[in-house]
C-alpha positions as CSV (number, residue, x, y, z in Angstrom):
1,M,0.0,0.0,0.0
2,K,1.2,3.5,-0.8
3,E,0.9,6.4,1.6
4,A,-1.7,8.0,-0.7
5,E,-3.8,4.9,-0.3
6,L,-3.4,5.1,3.5
7,T,-4.4,8.8,3.4
8,A,-7.5,8.0,1.4
9,E,-8.5,5.2,3.8
10,L,-8.0,7.5,6.8
11,I,-10.0,10.3,5.2
12,S,-12.8,7.9,4.5
13,S,-12.7,6.4,8.0
14,S,-12.5,9.6,9.9
15,S,-15.4,11.3,8.1
16,A,-17.7,8.4,7.5
17,S,-21.2,8.3,8.9
18,D,-20.6,5.0,10.7
19,D,-20.3,4.6,14.5
20,R,-17.4,6.6,15.8
21,K,-15.8,3.7,17.6
22,Q,-15.9,1.6,14.4
23,R,-14.3,4.5,12.5
24,A,-11.5,4.8,15.1
25,E,-10.9,1.0,14.8
26,C,-10.7,1.3,11.0
27,I,-8.2,4.1,11.4
28,A,-6.1,2.1,13.8
29,A,-6.2,-1.0,11.6
30,S,-5.2,1.1,8.5
31,I,-2.2,2.6,10.3
32,R,-1.2,-0.7,11.8
33,R,-1.3,-2.5,8.4
34,F,0.5,0.3,6.6
35,G,3.3,0.6,9.1
36,G,3.6,-3.1,10.0
37,Y,3.1,-2.1,13.6
38,R,2.1,-4.6,16.3
39,W,-0.5,-2.4,18.1
40,V,-2.2,0.9,17.3
41,G,-4.6,2.9,19.5
42,V,-6.6,6.0,18.9
43,Y,-7.4,8.0,22.0
44,D,-9.7,10.9,23.0
45,V,-8.1,13.6,25.3
46,S,-10.4,15.5,27.6
47,D,-9.7,18.0,30.4
48,D,-9.4,15.2,32.9
49,E,-8.6,11.9,31.1
50,I,-7.4,10.0,28.1
51,E,-9.7,7.3,26.8
52,V,-9.2,4.8,24.0
53,V,-11.7,5.2,21.2
54,G,-10.5,2.3,19.0
55,W,-7.5,0.1,18.6
56,D,-6.1,-2.7,16.5
57,G,-3.7,-5.4,17.6
58,P,-3.4,-8.6,19.6
59,A,-5.2,-7.4,22.7
60,A,-7.2,-4.5,24.3
61,P,-5.2,-2.0,26.3
62,T,-4.9,-2.7,30.0
63,Y,-5.8,0.9,30.7
64,P,-8.6,1.9,28.3
65,R,-9.1,5.1,30.4
66,F,-6.7,6.9,32.7
67,P,-5.9,10.4,34.1
68,R,-4.8,13.0,31.6
69,G,-1.3,13.4,33.1
70,H,-0.4,9.7,33.2
71,G,1.7,7.5,31.0
72,L,3.5,8.3,27.8
73,C,0.2,9.5,26.4
74,G,0.0,12.0,29.2
75,A,3.5,13.1,28.4
76,A,2.6,13.7,24.8
77,V,-0.4,15.8,25.8
78,A,1.6,17.8,28.3
79,A,4.5,18.4,25.8
80,G,2.2,19.0,22.9
81,E,4.5,16.9,20.7
82,P,5.3,13.3,19.9
83,V,6.9,11.1,22.5
84,V,9.2,8.4,21.3
85,V,10.6,5.8,23.8
86,G,13.0,3.2,22.6
87,D,12.9,1.2,25.9
88,V,9.7,1.5,27.8
89,A,11.1,-0.5,30.7
90,A,13.6,2.3,31.4
91,D,10.9,5.1,31.3
92,P,9.0,5.5,34.6
93,R,6.2,7.3,32.8
94,Y,5.2,4.1,30.9
95,L,1.9,2.4,31.9
96,T,2.2,-1.3,31.1
97,T,-0.4,-1.8,28.4
98,H,1.0,-5.0,27.0
99,T,3.7,-7.0,28.8
100,T,5.6,-7.6,25.5
101,T,5.8,-3.9,24.6
102,R,9.4,-2.7,24.3
103,S,9.1,0.6,22.5
104,E,6.3,3.1,21.9
105,I,5.5,6.3,20.0
106,V,2.6,8.6,20.9
107,V,1.6,11.4,18.5
108,P,-0.9,14.2,19.4
109,V,-3.9,15.2,17.2
110,F,-4.5,18.9,17.3
111,Q,-7.6,21.0,16.8
112,D,-7.0,24.8,17.0
113,G,-3.7,24.2,18.8
114,V,-5.3,22.0,21.5
115,V,-4.5,18.3,21.8
116,V,-7.9,16.5,21.3
117,G,-6.6,13.0,20.5
118,L,-3.6,10.7,20.3
119,I,-2.3,8.0,18.0
120,D,-0.4,5.5,20.2
121,V,1.8,2.8,18.5
122,E,3.6,0.0,20.3
123,S,6.2,-2.5,19.3
124,E,7.6,-5.7,20.8
125,R,11.0,-4.6,19.5
126,G,13.3,-2.1,21.2
127,N,14.0,1.2,19.4
128,A,11.4,0.3,16.8
129,F,10.5,3.9,15.8
130,D,12.5,6.5,13.9
131,E,12.0,9.9,12.4
132,G,10.1,8.4,9.4
133,D,7.5,6.8,11.7
134,K,7.1,10.1,13.6
135,Q,6.6,12.1,10.5
136,L,4.2,9.5,9.0
137,L,2.1,9.4,12.2
138,E,2.0,13.2,12.4
139,R,0.6,13.3,8.9
140,C,-1.9,10.6,9.9
141,A,-2.9,12.8,12.9
142,A,-3.7,15.7,10.7
143,V,-5.8,13.6,8.3
144,I,-7.9,12.0,11.0
145,L,-8.9,15.2,12.7
146,P,-12.5,15.0,11.5
147,L,-13.0,12.2,14.0
148,W,-13.0,14.9,16.7
149,K,-15.0,17.6,14.8
150,E,-18.5,16.3,15.7
151,P,-20.6,16.1,18.8
152,D,-21.3,12.8,20.4
153,P,-24.9,11.7,21.1
154,G,-24.7,13.3,24.5
155,G,-23.9,16.7,23.0
156,R,-20.2,16.9,24.2
157,R,-17.7,17.8,21.6
158,F,-14.6,15.6,21.3
159,E,-12.2,18.4,22.2
160,S,-10.4,19.7,25.2
161,G,-11.4,23.0,26.7
């Protein structure tokens, strides 16, 4: 698959009229397949917490919801930039999601300068992510923004603030 095909899949999935969870799962599956990644999650970021919307990989995350300041996801939100960790065992911020994870990259999704979501990718290999992965995932984050541009059935918008 070429990146243009990935982009087309992400645009379609993020703006489709299907169930939001299903769309997020399709996004995670597309990114996982394209990058050859072991696990990919798409998360919402609110004022108080981070919550998985959809994921693709061998198992559900151990922490589907956690306080906004926790873990590598919380570090990416706080910094407002990607967090890349080559050895999660050596990073005290890491929340053990899968016992076989050795490295992780978390990329924020921005709306009007505010982090509203995250793409979280994990690998069973140490130092699995490089600048190319970071740039690819940043492009993916920009493309999937429509996933956060609509109200949920309860009327809350999927954005921080």
